[in-house]
N, C-alpha and C positions, 0 to 999 in steps of 0.2 A: 571702376568696380570691375572689369574683366582683368585689369592688368593686377589688382590682389588678388582676384580666382587663380589666373595664373602663376602666382607666385606662389599660393597655398598650394596649387595642384602640384608645382615641382617640390616643393618641402616635402611631403605626401611620399612620392617619387622617389626622393632621396633618400628619404628614413627608411623606407623599404629596402631601398639597395643598402644602407648601411647594418640593418641587421642581418640582413642575406649575408654582406660582405662577413660579420663577424663569425656569424654563425657558420660559411663555409669554410673560413681560414680555419675556424678549430674543431672542425670535424676533419680536417686533412691533417690539421697538425697533430691530433690524436691518432691517425689512420699512419702518419709516419713514424713517431714514437713506436707504437706495437708493431711494425713493420720494422723498424731497425732493431728492435728487440727481439725479435723472430731470427732476423737474417745475418744481423750485425753487419749490413751492407750499405752505406751512405747512398751508395747510388739508385736505389729501389725507390729511396723518397724524392730524390729529383725529378728519376722519371713521371712520379706523381705527381709532383708540382706542376710539370710543361704539361702535361696531357689532360689533367683533371682540375687541379685549384685554379691555374690561370685561366685555363678556359673557362672557367665556371665564373669566373671575376668578370672577364671582360663579356661574356655574354650578357651576365646582369647589367651591367653597365653599358650596353648595347653600343660598343665599341667596334665597329669592323676595321681590322687588321690588312695593312697590305704592306706585305713585305717584299725586296726586289735583291739580288744578287747574291744569294744563296748560292748559284750554278759555279760562283768562283772560286767557293771555300771549300777544301778538301776537311772535311768534319771527321774525319779518321784521326785525325793528330791534332793536339792540341794548340791553343792558342789563346791569346789575351784580347779581349774583345775592351774596347775602351768607347764608351758612347755618352753623348751627352746629355743633360739631365732637364725634364721639362715638368714632371709631375710624380706624385706616388704611384700615378698609372703606370708608370715607366717599368716597374717592377714584373707584373705579370705580362706586360708587353715584349719584354725582352725572352723572356722565360718562354711563350707562347711563338716567339719570332725566329729563334735560333733553337735550330734541331739540332741541340748538344747539349747533355749536362754540363751547365752552369757555375760555378762558385763565388759568391760575391765576396770581395774585399769590405768587410765593413767595420765599423768603429767597437770597440770593446764595449762598452755603456749599453748596447743591444741586446747582450747575452743575458741582461738583469730584467728586461723587458719582459712578461708572462705573454707565452702564445708565440709575439714574434722571435723571443732570443732563444725560445726549444724548438721554434720551427727553424730559424737558423741554424744551431748546431744538430737537429737530426739529420741534414739535410750539408752537412759539413762544410757551413761556409765559412769563412777565415775570418778572425776577429782579430785589430791590429789596436794594439793600443797605443793612440797617434801623443799621449802627453809625455812619453818617455821616448825622448829621441833615440837612447842607445836601442831600447825594448823594438820601436819601431825598425831601424836597421836590422836586427837579428829576424824580425818578423820580414821582413821584406825578403830575405837570404833564403828562409825558410819556403816561404811562398813562392819564392824561383824553383826552389829543388821538386817541390809539388807538383808545379808546372812542368818541369824536366818529364816525371812521373809518368806525365798523361792526366792531371786535372787542367780542365779552361778554366781561365776566369774572367769574369766580367767586372769591372770599373766605372762610375762616375766621378772620374778625376777632379769634374768643378768643386766637388767637396758639397753642394748646395742646389737646390734646382734655382731655374736661369730667371724666374719671374717676367719672360717677356724682356729680358735683357742682352738677348743672344747668346752665342756658347762663352761662357767666362774663361780667363786663364785656369791651366790646368795645373793639380798639384802633380809633384815629379812621381811619388812613389811610385805605383803600379809601371811607371816605364824603368825603374830600376831592377825591378822583378822582372818582368820580360826582358832586359836585356841580362840577366842573370840566370833566367832560363835557356835563352837563344831561342826564343820560340816566336813566328811572326804577330805583327799586331793587326788585328782587323777593327777599322775605322767603323762605328755604326753611328748613323744619322736617324733620331727619331724626330717626326713630324708631327703636332696634332694631339699630342696628349698633352697639352695645357689647354686646350679646346673641351676635350673630355672630362680632365678635373682639372681645374685650375691650381696653382701651386698654395699648400697651407687651405684648401678648401675642401669639401665635400660636393659640393655643388656640381655633380654629376652631369654630363649634358651627353647625347649621343653624338658618337665623330666619327669621320676617316681617320686613320692615325697611319701614319705611313713609316717605313722600318725600312733603310737601305744601307746594305753591307758594305764597304767599301775594300777594294782590293788589298791583300795582304801588305805591311809593311815589314820587310827583314830588318830583326835584331842582330844577325850573326854578324861578328866582328865588332860590336859595336863595344864600350865598356863605360863604366857609371858615369863617367864624365862628359857623355854624351847623350845622358837624361834629357838635359834642357831642348835638345835640340831635337830629340825623336820628339818631344810632348809636342813642340811649335808645328813639327811635320804634321803628327797626328793630329791637330786642330786644326792645321790649314787642311787635311783632307776632308774631314767632316763636313769643314765649311763649304769645300768643292760638290758634297754629295747632293747640294739643294737642287730640285728639279732634274736630278739625274734619273735614270729609271733602269 
């Protein structure tokens, strides 16, 4: 009987959290669209996302964030952040943990999802058509130019959430873009997000999430032929961040 009551209690809490997440996101999507229409500045919605939208979601989920390694990064310069992927909550986590406006590389299909697509467009996210290889290469070259112009990009190159299977092999696209841009890659490890919100679930639980930023990995002098080696090196660096401080 006590077990049933406990499950019912968590169901009610998670239902309230889900409603809050939808309403909170809708509020900031509308605010971002209005601000963009008034200012024509994509950076302001990103600042709002970092400081307010992400912070509110983590507070509602009762996620305690612990961040390491930020003092080793020069955030006045653009970077490519490469991160493992544990949970849907990874997105507000990295928004809050990394003190720099971040542009996600996301699949084109998300553009057509109400609110999600609008918010991604309003905050200047980068859409890629993964089904067309010719367009993918052209998009990655364009992303490289955007990074050189000052945009910092973040990607989850596993392509899907790990679901407790460790860090999966990385797709190579973001490394091609980093080499095109000639900017450093920052390896990022997230630990505990799958406890806060398991993959494919909204069973949100209070959790401590640790985000660790590694030392920059230089890409100057590399060519497109080096992207596989760069991908593996970055994955090794993320693995090595476990248990570091």
